[in-house]
C-alpha positions as CSV (number, residue, x, y, z in Angstrom):
1,M,1.4,-2.3,45.6
2,T,2.0,-4.2,42.4
3,L,4.9,-5.2,40.3
4,C,6.0,-3.5,37.1
5,L,8.9,-3.9,34.7
6,T,10.9,-0.7,34.4
7,P,12.2,0.6,31.0
8,R,15.6,-0.6,32.1
9,G,14.4,-4.1,32.7
10,H,14.2,-4.1,36.5
11,L,11.2,-5.3,38.5
12,A,9.8,-2.7,40.9
13,L,7.0,-2.4,43.3
14,V,4.7,0.5,42.4
15,P,1.3,1.8,43.7
16,A,-1.4,-0.5,42.4
17,G,-3.7,2.2,41.0
18,G,-6.6,0.3,39.7
19,A,-4.9,-3.1,39.5
20,P,-5.3,-5.7,42.2
21,A,-2.7,-5.1,44.9
22,L,-0.4,-7.4,46.8
23,A,-1.1,-7.9,50.5
24,T,1.0,-5.6,52.7
25,D,3.0,-8.5,54.3
26,H,3.8,-9.9,50.8
27,A,4.7,-6.5,49.5
28,N,7.0,-5.7,52.4
29,L,8.9,-9.0,52.0
30,L,9.1,-8.7,48.2
31,D,10.3,-5.1,48.5
32,Q,13.2,-6.4,50.7
33,A,14.1,-9.0,48.1
34,L,13.9,-6.5,45.2
35,A,16.2,-4.1,47.1
36,R,18.9,-6.7,46.5
37,G,18.0,-6.9,42.8
38,S,15.4,-8.1,40.4
39,G,16.8,-11.7,40.4
40,H,16.4,-11.9,44.2
41,G,12.8,-10.7,43.9
42,L,12.1,-13.3,41.2
43,R,13.7,-16.0,43.2
44,W,11.8,-15.0,46.3
45,L,8.5,-15.1,44.4
46,G,9.3,-18.4,42.7
47,A,10.4,-20.2,45.9
48,R,8.4,-18.6,48.7
49,E,5.0,-17.9,47.1
50,V,4.3,-21.2,45.4
51,G,0.7,-22.1,46.0
52,T,-0.2,-18.6,47.3
53,A,-3.1,-16.8,45.8
54,L,-1.6,-13.7,44.3
55,P,-3.0,-10.9,42.0
56,P,-2.5,-11.8,38.3
57,V,0.6,-9.6,37.8
58,A,2.4,-11.0,40.8
59,G,1.3,-14.5,39.8
60,Y,2.8,-14.0,36.4
61,W,6.2,-13.0,37.9
62,R,6.0,-15.8,40.4
63,D,5.7,-18.3,37.5
64,V,8.6,-16.7,35.8
65,G,10.7,-16.9,39.0
66,A,9.7,-20.6,39.4
67,R,11.1,-21.4,35.9
68,V,14.5,-19.6,36.2
């Protein structure tokens, strides 16, 4: 699974396709946070995944979450 920004501006987990994927445990926890809303997912990434090696897309959104 990887993150994508939907046309309506929401973050969502989608199948990774050819992109590097999140580890299953990270994807499950992030999915729970995103179920509450994109802001919750960003906050979870920015607060809980600091210093964690993540695929580039998830790392980008983690950095955004750490700044908001």
